[in-house]
C-alpha positions in Angstrom: 88.0 98.4 174.7 85.1 100.2 176.4 83.2 102.8 174.5 82.2 106.2 176.0 78.7 104.8 176.6 80.1 102.1 178.9 79.7 99.4 176.3 82.6 97.3 175.0 83.1 97.2 171.3 81.5 93.8 171.1 78.5 94.9 173.1 78.1 98.0 170.9 78.3 96.0 167.7 75.8 93.5 168.9 73.4 96.2 170.1 73.6 98.1 166.8 73.2 94.9 164.7 70.2 93.8 166.8 68.6 97.2 166.6 69.0 97.2 162.8 67.7 93.7 162.6 70.9 92.3 160.9 73.6 89.9 161.8 76.9 91.0 163.1 78.6 89.7 160.0 76.2 91.9 157.9 77.2 94.8 160.0 80.9 94.1 159.2 79.9 93.9 155.5 78.1 97.3 155.7 81.0 98.8 157.6 83.5 97.6 155.0 81.5 99.1 152.2 81.1 102.4 154.1 84.8 102.6 154.8 86.4 101.3 151.6 83.6 102.2 149.2 83.5 98.8 147.7 82.1 95.4 148.8 84.4 92.9 150.4 84.5 89.2 149.6 83.5 86.8 152.4 87.1 85.7 152.5 88.3 89.3 153.1 85.9 89.7 156.0 86.4 86.3 157.5 89.7 86.9 159.3 88.4 90.1 160.8 85.1 88.5 161.9 86.8 85.4 163.3 89.1 87.6 165.4 86.0 89.5 166.6 84.2 86.3 167.5 87.1 84.8 169.5 88.7 87.9 171.0 86.0 90.6 170.7 88.4 92.7 168.8 86.9 94.7 165.9 88.7 96.7 163.3 88.6 100.5 163.6 86.3 100.8 160.5 83.7 98.5 162.2 83.9 100.4 165.5 83.5 103.7 163.6 80.5 102.4 161.7 78.8 101.0 164.8 79.4 104.3 166.7 78.0 106.3 163.8 74.9 104.1 163.5 74.4 104.2 167.3 74.4 108.0 167.2 71.9 107.9 164.2 69.6 105.5 166.1 69.5 107.8 169.1 69.2 107.2 172.8 66.2 105.0 172.5 68.0 102.5 170.3 66.2 103.3 167.1 62.6 103.9 168.4 62.0 105.9 165.3 62.3 102.7 163.2 60.2 99.6 163.3 59.0 100.0 166.9 57.4 103.4 166.1 55.7 102.1 163.0 54.3 99.2 165.0 52.9 101.6 167.5 51.4 103.9 164.9 49.7 101.1 163.1 48.2 99.8 166.3 47.0 103.2 167.3 45.3 103.6 163.9 43.6 100.3 164.3 42.4 101.2 167.8 41.2 104.5 166.5 39.2 102.8 163.7 37.7 100.4 166.2 36.7 103.2 168.6 35.0 105.1 165.8 33.2 102.0 164.6 31.9 101.3 168.1 30.9 105.0 168.7 28.9 105.1 165.4 27.3 101.8 166.2 28.6 100.1 163.1 28.4 96.4 163.2 28.5 93.4 160.9 29.4 93.5 157.2 28.6 97.2 156.6 32.0 98.3 157.8 35.3 99.1 156.2 37.1 96.8 158.6 35.0 93.8 157.6 36.9 90.9 156.0 
């Protein structure tokens, strides 16, 4: 069933799981806990997940969870998460290198030395 963003349920679930850096099965586990307020056994989730894998049909509680996470991640697919931290760390390193070069610091007398 297409979502309002033009993605099918399976595409949305895959996108959200990828963005969060987890497997689709882990997304099902998290969705189950969020909906039922208790963890599910693998056996409980297996039939839902197999149906999803073969027919791309997800239970309503998984679709709800994925849509909620998609909204939380924002239009950039979670740019405020790991990607942003990667950029910030690289900018700080670049800034430190530029300061070091502008001050003429070389060799072992620097805070960046190993």
